[in-house]
N, CA, C and O atoms as a Tinker XYZ file with bonds, in Angstrom:
   560  protein
     1  N    108.871000  108.199000  111.102000    73     2
     2  CA   107.988000  108.630000  110.278000    64     1     3
     3  C    108.846000  109.238000  108.994000    63     2     4     5
     4  O    108.444000  109.245000  107.830000    81     3
     5  N    110.140000  109.755000  109.476000    73     3     6
     6  CA   111.066000  110.080000  108.528000    64     5     7
     7  C    111.594000  109.034000  107.471000    63     6     8     9
     8  O    111.979000  109.222000  106.317000    81     7
     9  N    111.498000  107.908000  108.192000    73     7    10
    10  CA   112.081000  106.721000  107.254000    64     9    11
    11  C    110.991000  106.400000  106.229000    63    10    12    13
    12  O    111.311000  105.934000  105.136000    81    11
    13  N    109.568000  106.661000  106.581000    73    11    14
    14  CA   108.528000  106.285000  105.580000    64    13    15
    15  C    108.573000  107.383000  104.613000    63    14    16    17
    16  O    108.012000  107.106000  103.552000    81    15
    17  N    109.167000  108.739000  104.699000    73    15    18
    18  CA   109.130000  109.638000  103.812000    64    17    19
    19  C    110.087000  109.286000  102.712000    63    18    20    21
    20  O    109.885000  109.638000  101.550000    81    19
    21  N    111.205000  108.538000  103.116000    73    19    22
    22  CA   112.354000  108.175000  102.174000    64    21    23
    23  C    111.451000  107.472000  101.004000    63    22    24    25
    24  O    111.791000  107.537000   99.823000    81    23
    25  N    110.437000  106.890000  101.377000    73    23    26
    26  CA   109.700000  105.799000  100.485000    64    25    27
    27  C    108.497000  106.681000   99.871000    63    26    28    29
    28  O    107.422000  106.090000   99.764000    81    27
    29  N    108.545000  107.812000   99.522000    73    27    30
    30  CA   107.412000  108.795000   99.064000    64    29    31
    31  C    106.788000  108.207000   97.749000    63    30    32    33
    32  O    105.569000  108.185000   97.585000    81    31
    33  N    107.706000  107.719000   96.793000    73    31    34
    34  CA   107.232000  107.194000   95.671000    64    33    35
    35  C    106.367000  106.029000   95.763000    63    34    36    37
    36  O    105.263000  105.946000   95.225000    81    35
    37  N    106.995000  105.019000   96.564000    73    35    38
    38  CA   106.320000  103.807000   96.741000    64    37    39
    39  C    105.151000  104.022000   97.629000    63    38    40    41
    40  O    104.222000  103.266000   97.342000    81    39
    41  N    104.911000  104.837000   98.636000    73    39    42
    42  CA   103.699000  105.223000   99.386000    64    41    43
    43  C    102.538000  105.945000   98.304000    63    42    44    45
    44  O    101.325000  105.749000   98.383000    81    43
    45  N    103.062000  106.620000   97.520000    73    43    46
    46  CA   102.186000  107.186000   96.536000    64    45    47
    47  C    101.645000  106.181000   95.600000    63    46    48    49
    48  O    100.478000  106.371000   95.259000    81    47
    49  N    102.245000  105.161000   95.119000    73    47    50
    50  CA   101.947000  104.192000   94.261000    64    49    51
    51  C    101.024000  103.224000   95.134000    63    50    52    53
    52  O    100.000000  102.759000   94.632000    81    51
    53  N    101.373000  102.941000   96.371000    73    51    54
    54  CA   100.384000  101.930000   97.100000    64    53    55
    55  C     99.147000  102.659000   97.457000    63    54    56    57
    56  O     98.112000  102.007000   97.590000    81    55
    57  N     99.144000  104.044000   97.638000    73    55    58
    58  CA    97.790000  104.782000   97.767000    64    57    59
    59  C     96.912000  104.737000   96.644000    63    58    60    61
    60  O     95.700000  104.544000   96.733000    81    59
    61  N     97.732000  104.973000   95.272000    73    59    62
    62  CA    96.847000  104.745000   94.059000    64    61    63
    63  C     96.530000  103.351000   93.814000    63    62    64    65
    64  O     95.536000  103.146000   93.116000    81    63
    65  N     97.155000  102.388000   94.234000    73    63    66
    66  CA    96.731000  100.906000   93.855000    64    65    67
    67  C     95.609000  100.618000   94.853000    63    66    68    69
    68  O     94.688000   99.856000   94.561000    81    67
    69  N     95.710000  101.323000   96.203000    73    67    70
    70  CA    94.532000  101.060000   96.992000    64    69    71
    71  C     93.266000  101.611000   96.448000    63    70    72    73
    72  O     92.225000  100.955000   96.437000    81    71
    73  N     93.364000  102.807000   96.002000    73    71    74
    74  CA    92.041000  103.624000   95.538000    64    73    75
    75  C     91.660000  102.887000   94.305000    63    74    76    77
    76  O     90.459000  102.675000   94.138000    81    75
    77  N     92.559000  102.442000   93.366000    73    75    78
    78  CA    92.036000  101.661000   92.349000    64    77    79
    79  C     91.538000  100.276000   92.615000    63    78    80    81
    80  O     90.875000   99.640000   91.796000    81    79
    81  N     91.878000   99.846000   93.771000    73    79    82
    82  CA    91.372000   98.501000   94.029000    64    81    83
    83  C     90.045000   98.572000   94.642000    63    82    84    85
    84  O     89.270000   97.623000   94.524000    81    83
    85  N     89.748000   99.564000   95.249000    73    83    86
    86  CA    88.570000   99.659000   96.069000    64    85    87
    87  C     87.539000  100.566000   95.276000    63    86    88    89
    88  O     86.408000  100.671000   95.751000    81    87
    89  N     87.845000  101.212000   94.124000    73    87    90
    90  CA    86.807000  102.080000   93.613000    64    89    91
    91  C     85.811000  101.167000   92.744000    63    90    92    93
    92  O     86.177000  100.080000   92.296000    81    91
    93  N     84.593000  101.660000   92.552000    73    91    94
    94  CA    83.372000  101.057000   91.942000    64    93    95
    95  C     83.782000  101.353000   90.354000    63    94    96    97
    96  O     83.862000  102.488000   89.883000    81    95
    97  N     83.999000  100.257000   89.700000    73    95    98
    98  CA    84.237000  100.286000   88.321000    64    97    99
    99  C     83.227000   99.814000   87.333000    63    98   100   101
   100  O     83.451000   99.565000   86.148000    81    99
   101  N     81.953000   99.708000   88.036000    73    99   102
   102  CA    80.929000   98.997000   87.195000    64   101   103
   103  C     80.254000   99.958000   86.270000    63   102   104   105
   104  O     79.503000   99.581000   85.370000    81   103
   105  N     80.562000  101.296000   86.532000    73   103   106
   106  CA    79.915000  102.349000   85.629000    64   105   107
   107  C     80.889000  102.785000   84.303000    63   106   108   109
   108  O     80.539000  103.564000   83.416000    81   107
   109  N     82.238000  102.066000   84.393000    73   107   110
   110  CA    82.954000  102.347000   83.428000    64   109   111
   111  C     82.751000  101.352000   82.253000    63   110   112   113
   112  O     82.955000  100.151000   82.429000    81   111
   113  N     82.398000  101.786000   81.201000    73   111   114
   114  CA    82.237000  100.685000   80.172000    64   113   115
   115  C     82.670000  101.136000   78.723000    63   114   116   117
   116  O     81.870000  101.344000   77.812000    81   115
   117  N     84.074000  101.263000   78.627000    73   115   118
   118  CA    84.735000  101.497000   77.395000    64   117   119
   119  C     84.487000  100.371000   76.295000    63   118   120   121
   120  O     84.816000   99.210000   76.534000    81   119
   121  N     83.923000  100.722000   75.131000    73   119   122
   122  CA    83.604000   99.594000   74.192000    64   121   123
   123  C     84.848000   98.644000   73.914000    63   122   124   125
   124  O     84.659000   97.428000   73.944000    81   123
   125  N     85.891000   99.064000   73.691000    73   123   126
   126  CA    87.156000   98.338000   73.280000    64   125   127
   127  C     87.672000   97.420000   74.456000    63   126   128   129
   128  O     88.447000   96.498000   74.201000    81   127
   129  N     87.318000   97.629000   75.528000    73   127   130
   130  CA    88.244000   96.914000   76.660000    64   129   131
   131  C     87.889000   95.367000   76.606000    63   130   132   133
   132  O     88.738000   94.578000   77.021000    81   131
   133  N     86.751000   94.918000   76.146000    73   131   134
   134  CA    86.650000   93.476000   75.892000    64   133   135
   135  C     87.429000   92.816000   74.816000    63   134   136   137
   136  O     87.373000   91.600000   74.635000    81   135
   137  N     88.203000   93.672000   74.055000    73   135   138
   138  CA    88.840000   93.169000   73.015000    64   137   139
   139  C     90.142000   92.459000   73.451000    63   138   140   141
   140  O     90.625000   91.512000   72.831000    81   139
   141  N     90.667000   92.999000   74.574000    73   139   142
   142  CA    91.894000   92.231000   75.250000    64   141   143
   143  C     91.479000   91.442000   76.115000    63   142   144   145
   144  O     90.756000   91.891000   77.005000    81   143
   145  N     91.800000   90.142000   76.091000    73   143   146
   146  CA    91.211000   89.067000   77.109000    64   145   147
   147  C     92.050000   89.302000   78.322000    63   146   148   149
   148  O     93.225000   89.657000   78.234000    81   147
   149  N     91.436000   89.103000   79.450000    73   147   150
   150  CA    91.939000   89.195000   80.747000    64   149   151
   151  C     92.805000   90.610000   81.243000    63   150   152   153
   152  O     93.716000   90.736000   82.062000    81   151
   153  N     92.147000   91.539000   80.428000    73   151   154
   154  CA    92.807000   93.017000   80.773000    64   153   155
   155  C     92.932000   93.395000   82.313000    63   154   156   157
   156  O     93.803000   94.159000   82.729000    81   155
   157  N     91.991000   92.795000   83.106000    73   155   158
   158  CA    91.936000   93.108000   84.494000    64   157   159
   159  C     93.305000   92.463000   85.226000    63   158   160   161
   160  O     93.921000   93.001000   86.146000    81   159
   161  N     93.627000   91.195000   84.600000    73   159   162
   162  CA    94.979000   90.575000   85.263000    64   161   163
   163  C     96.063000   91.177000   84.831000    63   162   164   165
   164  O     97.080000   91.162000   85.523000    81   163
   165  N     96.021000   91.855000   83.518000    73   163   166
   166  CA    97.313000   92.714000   83.124000    64   165   167
   167  C     97.391000   93.849000   83.795000    63   166   168   169
   168  O     98.508000   94.308000   84.034000    81   167
   169  N     96.256000   94.504000   84.217000    73   167   170
   170  CA    96.332000   95.658000   85.116000    64   169   171
   171  C     96.854000   95.371000   86.510000    63   170   172   173
   172  O     97.675000   96.090000   87.080000    81   171
   173  N     96.390000   94.411000   86.954000    73   171   174
   174  CA    96.843000   93.850000   88.397000    64   173   175
   175  C     98.331000   93.626000   88.267000    63   174   176   177
   176  O     99.070000   94.180000   89.080000    81   175
   177  N     98.847000   92.842000   87.289000    73   175   178
   178  CA   100.170000   92.664000   86.998000    64   177   179
   179  C    100.950000   93.861000   87.166000    63   178   180   181
   180  O    101.859000   93.971000   87.988000    81   179
   181  N    100.540000   94.840000   86.292000    73   179   182
   182  CA   101.323000   95.946000   86.014000    64   181   183
   183  C    101.279000   97.006000   87.418000    63   182   184   185
   184  O    102.177000   97.796000   87.709000    81   183
   185  N    100.250000   96.839000   88.039000    73   183   186
   186  CA   100.078000   97.716000   89.295000    64   185   187
   187  C    100.985000   97.178000   90.249000    63   186   188   189
   188  O    101.534000   98.033000   90.943000    81   187
   189  N    101.324000   95.876000   90.498000    73   187   190
   190  CA   102.168000   95.346000   91.506000    64   189   191
   191  C    103.471000   95.335000   91.031000    63   190   192   193
   192  O    104.385000   95.349000   91.855000    81   191
   193  N    103.734000   95.311000   89.750000    73   191   194
   194  CA   105.008000   95.227000   89.089000    64   193   195
   195  C    105.689000   96.763000   89.626000    63   194   196   197
   196  O    106.774000   96.884000   90.194000    81   195
   197  N    104.946000   97.625000   89.353000    73   195   198
   198  CA   105.288000   99.070000   89.491000    64   197   199
   199  C    105.513000   99.408000   90.876000    63   198   200   201
   200  O    106.404000  100.186000   91.217000    81   199
   201  N    104.651000   98.788000   91.757000    73   199   202
   202  CA   104.773000   98.914000   93.195000    64   201   203
   203  C    105.971000   98.360000   93.778000    63   202   204   205
   204  O    106.640000   99.017000   94.575000    81   203
   205  N    106.317000   97.043000   93.381000    73   203   206
   206  CA   107.529000   96.286000   93.922000    64   205   207
   207  C    108.762000   96.980000   93.372000    63   206   208   209
   208  O    109.765000   97.129000   94.070000    81   207
   209  N    108.671000   97.461000   91.944000    73   207   210
   210  CA   110.007000   98.016000   91.407000    64   209   211
   211  C    110.213000   99.236000   92.083000    63   210   212   213
   212  O    111.392000   99.471000   92.347000    81   211
   213  N    109.429000  100.028000   92.414000    73   211   214
   214  CA   109.708000  101.467000   93.173000    64   213   215
   215  C    110.168000  101.127000   94.510000    63   214   216   217
   216  O    111.035000  101.805000   95.062000    81   215
   217  N    109.656000  100.156000   95.037000    73   215   218
   218  CA   110.036000   99.832000   96.521000    64   217   219
   219  C    111.403000   99.196000   96.437000    63   218   220   221
   220  O    112.219000   99.612000   97.259000    81   219
   221  N    111.777000   98.319000   95.643000    73   219   222
   222  CA   113.009000   98.034000   95.677000    64   221   223
   223  C    114.104000   99.047000   95.292000    63   222   224   225
   224  O    115.206000   99.075000   95.841000    81   223
   225  N    113.765000   99.768000   94.434000    73   223   226
   226  CA   114.542000  101.119000   93.843000    64   225   227
   227  C    114.914000  101.783000   95.261000    63   226   228   229
   228  O    116.054000  101.853000   95.720000    81   227
   229  N    113.849000  102.212000   95.811000    73   227   230
   230  CA   114.012000  103.099000   96.952000    64   229   231
   231  C    114.815000  102.490000   98.188000    63   230   232   233
   232  O    115.558000  103.149000   98.916000    81   231
   233  N    114.550000  101.143000   98.308000    73   231   234
   234  CA   115.219000  100.303000   99.303000    64   233   235
   235  C    116.771000  100.471000   98.884000    63   234   236   237
   236  O    117.690000  100.807000   99.630000    81   235
   237  N    116.828000  100.212000   97.756000    73   235   238
   238  CA   118.241000  100.035000   97.132000    64   237   239
   239  C    119.092000  101.375000   97.276000    63   238   240   241
   240  O    120.246000  101.460000   97.697000    81   239
   241  N    118.254000  102.417000   96.827000    73   239   242
   242  CA   118.992000  103.685000   97.106000    64   241   243
   243  C    119.232000  104.034000   98.570000    63   242   244   245
   244  O    120.361000  104.409000   98.889000    81   243
   245  N    118.375000  103.954000   99.390000    73   243   246
   246  CA   118.433000  104.368000  100.643000    64   245   247
   247  C    119.106000  103.350000  101.547000    63   246   248   249
   248  O    119.191000  103.681000  102.729000    81   247
   249  N    119.611000  102.143000  101.189000    73   247   250
   250  CA   120.539000  101.225000  101.872000    64   249   251
   251  C    121.815000  100.949000  101.076000    63   250   252   253
   252  O    122.175000   99.803000  100.807000    81   251
   253  N    122.381000  101.881000  100.767000    73   251   254
   254  CA   123.675000  101.851000  100.236000    64   253   255
   255  C    123.959000  100.792000   99.079000    63   254   256   257
   256  O    124.996000  100.130000   99.029000    81   255
   257  N    123.006000  100.716000   98.231000    73   255   258
   258  CA   122.890000   99.809000   97.009000    64   257   259
   259  C    123.098000   98.396000   97.419000    63   258   260   261
   260  O    123.901000   97.654000   96.853000    81   259
   261  N    122.361000   98.055000   98.404000    73   259   262
   262  CA   122.313000   96.730000   98.769000    64   261   263
   263  C    120.848000   96.228000   99.125000    63   262   264   265
   264  O    120.085000   96.837000   99.875000    81   263
   265  N    120.546000   94.960000   98.443000    73   263   266
   266  CA   119.100000   94.526000   98.855000    64   265   267
   267  C    119.508000   93.392000   99.717000    63   266   268   269
   268  O    119.685000   92.298000   99.182000    81   267
   269  N    119.683000   93.539000  101.046000    73   267   270
   270  CA   120.044000   92.402000  101.931000    64   269   271
   271  C    118.823000   91.564000  102.456000    63   270   272   273
   272  O    119.015000   90.455000  102.955000    81   271
   273  N    117.548000   92.113000  102.339000    73   271   274
   274  CA   116.539000   91.574000  102.781000    64   273   275
   275  C    115.441000   91.448000  101.572000    63   274   276   277
   276  O    114.264000   91.764000  101.748000    81   275
   277  N    115.928000   90.972000  100.372000    73   275   278
   278  CA   115.213000   90.893000   99.335000    64   277   279
   279  C    113.873000   90.177000   99.527000    63   278   280   281
   280  O    112.830000   90.683000   99.112000    81   279
   281  N    113.906000   88.976000  100.168000    73   279   282
   282  CA   112.655000   88.384000  100.473000    64   281   283
   283  C    111.627000   89.021000  101.454000    63   282   284   285
   284  O    110.474000   88.590000  101.477000    81   283
   285  N    112.006000   89.995000  102.231000    73   283   286
   286  CA   111.111000   90.708000  103.326000    64   285   287
   287  C    110.678000   91.792000  102.332000    63   286   288   289
   288  O    109.478000   92.065000  102.287000    81   287
   289  N    111.573000   92.460000  101.498000    73   287   290
   290  CA   110.930000   93.538000  100.623000    64   289   291
   291  C    109.934000   93.078000   99.687000    63   290   292   293
   292  O    108.968000   93.784000   99.396000    81   291
   293  N    110.112000   91.979000   99.224000    73   291   294
   294  CA   108.974000   91.434000   98.401000    64   293   295
   295  C    107.746000   90.959000   99.104000    63   294   296   297
   296  O    106.680000   90.830000   98.502000    81   295
   297  N    107.883000   90.710000  100.310000    73   295   298
   298  CA   106.687000   90.285000  100.863000    64   297   299
   299  C    105.774000   91.522000  101.213000    63   298   300   301
   300  O    104.643000   91.259000  101.622000    81   299
   301  N    106.128000   92.774000  101.099000    73   299   302
   302  CA   105.363000   93.983000  101.504000    64   301   303
   303  C    104.356000   93.983000  100.334000    63   302   304   305
   304  O    103.159000   93.856000  100.594000    81   303
   305  N    104.790000   94.125000   99.018000    73   303   306
   306  CA   103.508000   94.178000   98.016000    64   305   307
   307  C    102.753000   92.897000   97.886000    63   306   308   309
   308  O    101.544000   92.946000   97.658000    81   307
   309  N    103.367000   91.754000   98.013000    73   307   310
   310  CA   102.578000   90.448000   98.212000    64   309   311
   311  C    101.543000   90.591000   99.117000    63   310   312   313
   312  O    100.385000   90.433000   98.730000    81   311
   313  N    101.799000   90.875000  100.305000    73   311   314
   314  CA   100.917000   91.115000  101.538000    64   313   315
   315  C     99.963000   92.090000  101.160000    63   314   316   317
   316  O     98.770000   91.820000  101.300000    81   315
   317  N    100.355000   93.320000  100.644000    73   315   318
   318  CA    99.428000   94.228000  100.332000    64   317   319
   319  C     98.196000   93.653000   99.259000    63   318   320   321
   320  O     96.993000   93.910000   99.310000    81   319
   321  N     98.804000   92.934000   98.445000    73   319   322
   322  CA    97.874000   92.593000   97.361000    64   321   323
   323  C     96.772000   91.581000   97.928000    63   322   324   325
   324  O     95.617000   91.626000   97.504000    81   323
   325  N     97.167000   90.693000   98.877000    73   323   326
   326  CA    96.335000   89.649000   99.568000    64   325   327
   327  C     95.365000   90.703000  100.382000    63   326   328   329
   328  O     94.161000   90.449000  100.407000    81   327
   329  N     95.778000   91.683000  100.937000    73   327   330
   330  CA    94.998000   92.492000  101.956000    64   329   331
   331  C     93.859000   93.218000  100.940000    63   330   332   333
   332  O     92.681000   93.305000  101.285000    81   331
   333  N     94.296000   93.671000   99.795000    73   331   334
   334  CA    93.460000   94.440000   98.987000    64   333   335
   335  C     92.286000   93.292000   98.462000    63   334   336   337
   336  O     91.108000   93.642000   98.534000    81   335
   337  N     92.589000   92.012000   97.971000    73   335   338
   338  CA    91.754000   91.151000   97.822000    64   337   339
   339  C     90.647000   90.817000   98.913000    63   338   340   341
   340  O     89.441000   90.689000   98.704000    81   339
   341  N     91.281000   90.712000  100.055000    73   339   342
   342  CA    90.360000   90.262000  101.177000    64   341   343
   343  C     89.525000   91.501000  101.571000    63   342   344   345
   344  O     88.382000   91.343000  101.998000    81   343
   345  N     90.089000   92.780000  101.433000    73   343   346
   346  CA    89.234000   93.997000  101.572000    64   345   347
   347  C     88.255000   94.251000  100.713000    63   346   348   349
   348  O     87.241000   94.828000  101.107000    81   347
   349  N     88.400000   93.872000   99.444000    73   347   350
   350  CA    87.523000   94.153000   98.298000    64   349   351
   351  C     86.149000   93.088000   98.718000    63   350   352   353
   352  O     84.969000   93.391000   98.542000    81   351
   353  N     86.620000   91.875000   99.270000    73   351   354
   354  CA    85.459000   90.923000   99.388000    64   353   355
   355  C     84.675000   91.407000  100.583000    63   354   356   357
   356  O     83.446000   91.338000  100.611000    81   355
   357  N     85.396000   91.896000  101.568000    73   355   358
   358  CA    84.703000   92.212000  103.009000    64   357   359
   359  C     84.130000   93.576000  103.101000    63   358   360   361
   360  O     83.103000   93.767000  103.753000    81   359
   361  N     84.729000   94.512000  102.496000    73   359   362
   362  CA    84.142000   95.991000  102.633000    64   361   363
   363  C     83.319000   96.503000  101.504000    63   362   364   365
   364  O     82.632000   97.519000  101.612000    81   363
   365  N     83.398000   95.760000  100.371000    73   363   366
   366  CA    82.767000   96.321000   99.283000    64   365   367
   367  C     81.646000   95.313000   98.680000    63   366   368   369
   368  O     81.784000   94.098000   98.820000    81   367
   369  N     80.632000   95.818000   98.065000    73   367   370
   370  CA    79.662000   94.922000   97.682000    64   369   371
   371  C     79.833000   94.946000   96.134000    63   370   372   373
   372  O     79.238000   94.079000   95.495000    81   371
   373  N     80.480000   95.725000   95.575000    73   371   374
   374  CA    80.611000   95.634000   94.111000    64   373   375
   375  C     81.945000   95.149000   93.636000    63   374   376   377
   376  O     82.230000   95.308000   92.449000    81   375
   377  N     82.853000   94.528000   94.516000    73   375   378
   378  CA    84.189000   94.038000   94.252000    64   377   379
   379  C     84.141000   92.770000   94.937000    63   378   380   381
   380  O     83.472000   92.696000   95.968000    81   379
   381  N     84.909000   91.521000   94.397000    73   379   382
   382  CA    85.191000   90.526000   94.878000    64   381   383
   383  C     86.704000   90.013000   94.920000    63   382   384   385
   384  O     87.558000   90.543000   94.210000    81   383
   385  N     86.976000   89.028000   95.727000    73   383   386
   386  CA    88.267000   88.549000   95.734000    64   385   387
   387  C     88.593000   87.331000   94.755000    63   386   388   389
   388  O     87.851000   86.349000   94.712000    81   387
   389  N     89.551000   87.426000   94.103000    73   387   390
   390  CA    89.919000   86.360000   93.029000    64   389   391
   391  C     91.155000   85.839000   93.054000    63   390   392   393
   392  O     92.096000   86.632000   93.013000    81   391
   393  N     91.386000   84.590000   93.118000    73   391   394
   394  CA    92.634000   83.972000   93.178000    64   393   395
   395  C     93.395000   84.359000   92.045000    63   394   396   397
   396  O     94.580000   84.605000   92.273000    81   395
   397  N     92.953000   84.482000   90.760000    73   395   398
   398  CA    93.809000   84.991000   89.555000    64   397   399
   399  C     94.291000   86.345000   89.913000    63   398   400   401
   400  O     95.476000   86.581000   89.679000    81   399
   401  N     93.556000   87.274000   90.447000    73   399   402
   402  CA    94.063000   88.585000   90.556000    64   401   403
   403  C     95.176000   88.560000   91.587000    63   402   404   405
   404  O     95.982000   89.488000   91.529000    81   403
   405  N     95.362000   87.489000   92.666000    73   403   406
   406  CA    96.228000   87.482000   93.488000    64   405   407
   407  C     97.405000   86.842000   92.952000    63   406   408   409
   408  O     98.517000   87.205000   93.334000    81   407
   409  N     97.241000   85.798000   91.987000    73   407   410
   410  CA    98.336000   85.303000   91.070000    64   409   411
   411  C     98.924000   86.365000   90.422000    63   410   412   413
   412  O    100.114000   86.591000   90.639000    81   411
   413  N     98.216000   87.144000   89.567000    73   411   414
   414  CA    98.837000   88.410000   88.860000    64   413   415
   415  C     99.429000   89.402000   89.651000    63   414   416   417
   416  O    100.306000   90.091000   89.132000    81   415
   417  N     99.131000   89.582000   90.723000    73   415   418
   418  CA    99.942000   90.509000   91.743000    64   417   419
   419  C    101.065000   89.916000   92.193000    63   418   420   421
   420  O    102.092000   90.593000   92.225000    81   419
   421  N    101.083000   88.804000   92.543000    73   419   422
   422  CA   102.484000   87.820000   92.797000    64   421   423
   423  C    103.309000   87.917000   91.757000    63   422   424   425
   424  O    104.455000   88.331000   91.930000    81   423
   425  N    102.889000   87.580000   90.624000    73   423   426
   426  CA   103.805000   87.474000   89.415000    64   425   427
   427  C    104.448000   88.841000   88.854000    63   426   428   429
   428  O    105.522000   88.913000   88.256000    81   427
   429  N    103.496000   90.023000   89.192000    73   427   430
   430  CA   104.149000   91.276000   88.954000    64   429   431
   431  C    105.240000   91.774000   89.977000    63   430   432   433
   432  O    106.089000   92.630000   89.730000    81   431
   433  N    105.085000   91.123000   91.120000    73   431   434
   434  CA   106.192000   91.433000   92.299000    64   433   435
   435  C    107.501000   90.567000   91.855000    63   434   436   437
   436  O    108.616000   91.088000   91.822000    81   435
   437  N    107.281000   89.247000   91.528000    73   435   438
   438  CA   108.406000   88.493000   90.932000    64   437   439
   439  C    109.068000   89.023000   89.711000    63   438   440   441
   440  O    110.285000   89.186000   89.618000    81   439
   441  N    108.241000   89.270000   88.825000    73   439   442
   442  CA   109.000000   89.879000   87.586000    64   441   443
   443  C    109.685000   91.323000   87.873000    63   442   444   445
   444  O    110.678000   91.714000   87.259000    81   443
   445  N    109.023000   92.062000   88.888000    73   443   446
   446  CA   109.774000   93.210000   89.263000    64   445   447
   447  C    111.215000   93.120000   89.741000    63   446   448   449
   448  O    112.164000   93.812000   89.374000    81   447
   449  N    111.190000   92.033000   90.722000    73   447   450
   450  CA   112.385000   91.637000   91.230000    64   449   451
   451  C    113.388000   91.190000   90.298000    63   450   452   453
   452  O    114.547000   91.593000   90.395000    81   451
   453  N    113.023000   90.384000   89.400000    73   451   454
   454  CA   113.879000   89.900000   88.352000    64   453   455
   455  C    114.347000   90.945000   87.630000    63   454   456   457
   456  O    115.562000   91.021000   87.449000    81   455
   457  N    113.458000   91.949000   87.080000    73   455   458
   458  CA   113.815000   93.008000   86.218000    64   457   459
   459  C    114.806000   93.985000   86.774000    63   458   460   461
   460  O    115.801000   94.416000   86.192000    81   459
   461  N    114.367000   94.293000   88.068000    73   459   462
   462  CA   115.230000   95.299000   88.983000    64   461   463
   463  C    116.662000   94.602000   89.067000    63   462   464   465
   464  O    117.643000   95.313000   88.854000    81   463
   465  N    116.814000   93.447000   89.323000    73   463   466
   466  CA   118.237000   93.060000   89.645000    64   465   467
   467  C    119.097000   92.782000   88.244000    63   466   468   469
   468  O    120.320000   92.661000   88.301000    81   467
   469  N    118.418000   92.694000   87.062000    73   467   470
   470  CA   118.921000   92.669000   85.784000    64   469   471
   471  C    119.305000   94.106000   85.368000    63   470   472   473
   472  O    120.375000   94.273000   84.784000    81   471
   473  N    118.492000   95.158000   85.635000    73   471   474
   474  CA   118.769000   96.540000   85.464000    64   473   475
   475  C    119.970000   96.939000   86.380000    63   474   476   477
   476  O    120.968000   97.462000   85.885000    81   475
   477  N    119.860000   96.668000   87.827000    73   475   478
   478  CA   120.833000   97.104000   88.600000    64   477   479
   479  C    122.328000   96.480000   88.319000    63   478   480   481
   480  O    123.329000   97.099000   88.679000    81   479
   481  N    122.397000   95.406000   87.754000    73   479   482
   482  CA   123.723000   94.675000   87.377000    64   481   483
   483  C    124.293000   95.329000   85.893000    63   482   484   485
   484  O    125.444000   95.123000   85.509000    81   483
   485  N    123.423000   96.046000   85.216000    73   483   486
   486  CA   123.674000   96.478000   83.909000    64   485   487
   487  C    124.507000   97.850000   84.122000    63   486   488   489
   488  O    123.819000   98.802000   84.487000    81   487
   489  N    125.868000   98.082000   83.950000    73   487   490
   490  CA   126.624000   99.321000   84.266000    64   489   491
   491  C    126.161000  100.339000   83.603000    63   490   492   493
   492  O    125.899000  101.350000   84.255000    81   491
   493  N    125.920000  100.342000   82.012000    73   491   494
   494  CA   125.436000  101.440000   81.387000    64   493   495
   495  C    123.927000  102.081000   82.127000    63   494   496   497
   496  O    123.748000  103.216000   82.567000    81   495
   497  N    123.053000  101.041000   82.087000    73   495   498
   498  CA   121.876000  101.477000   82.612000    64   497   499
   499  C    121.842000  102.088000   84.110000    63   498   500   501
   500  O    121.125000  103.027000   84.455000    81   499
   501  N    122.679000  101.438000   84.874000    73   499   502
   502  CA   122.935000  101.797000   86.251000    64   501   503
   503  C    123.427000  103.134000   86.242000    63   502   504   505
   504  O    122.865000  103.886000   87.039000    81   503
   505  N    124.398000  103.653000   85.492000    73   503   506
   506  CA   125.187000  104.677000   85.693000    64   505   507
   507  C    124.332000  105.940000   85.134000    63   506   508   509
   508  O    124.186000  106.962000   85.804000    81   507
   509  N    123.786000  105.764000   83.844000    73   507   510
   510  CA   123.252000  106.903000   83.099000    64   509   511
   511  C    121.707000  106.901000   83.151000    63   510   512   513
   512  O    121.166000  108.001000   83.040000    81   511
   513  N    121.005000  105.919000   83.290000    73   511   514
   514  CA   119.637000  106.044000   83.443000    64   513   515
   515  C    118.975000  105.782000   84.857000    63   514   516   517
   516  O    118.263000  106.666000   85.334000    81   515
   517  N    119.184000  104.600000   85.543000    73   515   518
   518  CA   118.740000  104.358000   86.641000    64   517   519
   519  C    119.268000  105.220000   88.034000    63   518   520   521
   520  O    118.536000  105.654000   88.924000    81   519
   521  N    120.612000  105.322000   87.955000    73   519   522
   522  CA   121.075000  106.218000   89.061000    64   521   523
   523  C    121.956000  107.318000   88.677000    63   522   524   525
   524  O    123.158000  107.269000   88.938000    81   523
   525  N    121.396000  108.358000   88.041000    73   523   526
   526  CA   122.393000  109.259000   87.398000    64   525   527
   527  C    122.839000  110.140000   88.540000    63   526   528   529
   528  O    123.896000  110.757000   88.407000    81   527
   529  N    122.244000  110.242000   89.479000    73   527   530
   530  CA   122.525000  111.157000   90.509000    64   529   531
   531  C    123.630000  110.838000   91.603000    63   530   532   533
   532  O    123.896000  111.545000   92.575000    81   531
   533  N    124.263000  109.546000   91.227000    73   531   534
   534  CA   125.309000  108.998000   92.162000    64   533   535
   535  C    126.515000  109.118000   91.310000    63   534   536   537
   536  O    126.440000  109.080000   90.081000    81   535
   537  N    127.679000  109.271000   91.989000    73   535   538
   538  CA   128.844000  109.294000   91.293000    64   537   539
   539  C    129.422000  107.950000   91.000000    63   538   540   541
   540  O    129.144000  107.109000   91.855000    81   539
   541  N    130.185000  107.520000   89.965000    73   539   542
   542  CA   130.383000  106.277000   89.471000    64   541   543
   543  C    131.225000  105.517000   90.608000    63   542   544   545
   544  O    131.279000  104.289000   90.543000    81   543
   545  N    131.866000  106.174000   91.620000    73   543   546
   546  CA   132.416000  105.432000   92.744000    64   545   547
   547  C    131.358000  104.778000   93.616000    63   546   548   549
   548  O    131.594000  103.716000   94.193000    81   547
   549  N    130.204000  105.398000   93.715000    73   547   550
   550  CA   129.236000  104.768000   94.780000    64   549   551
   551  C    128.381000  103.674000   94.137000    63   550   552   553
   552  O    127.586000  102.982000   94.773000    81   551
   553  N    128.598000  103.579000   92.885000    73   551   554
   554  CA   127.725000  102.567000   92.280000    64   553   555
   555  C    128.394000  101.163000   91.830000    63   554   556   557
   556  O    127.791000  100.180000   91.401000    81   555
   557  N    129.815000  101.311000   92.037000    73   555   558
   558  CA   130.590000  100.120000   91.736000    64   557   559
   559  C    130.067000   98.840000   92.413000    63   558   560
   560  O    130.642000   97.767000   92.232000    81   559
């Protein structure tokens, strides 16, 4: 249980993604939402990008600045995305499963992995923005 509490940011994001994925959005009708094509795919991409980025960040911090199980870490949000699509299909009458949503979820995870690895290798961002609470000796 204490191990899970180390990932409190990621767990909060997973909870938010779950609620957003299962809530009924049919009554939401903003006038300008249709001006952006495929806005739902963009939202899926951003939700899973955020989830994967925070998961990798917390994993990196709690495992002595190493991502030794990158593939396994990436599988968690990808699996969650697939689970949410199936859950929408099976448990709700107002939502459905879409392959393009799953693709957007997976692309969000892949881009988060790429972005995180670029940021963690940048010494300036690493020292002053991403990990300011560590001394420079622990970030080398």
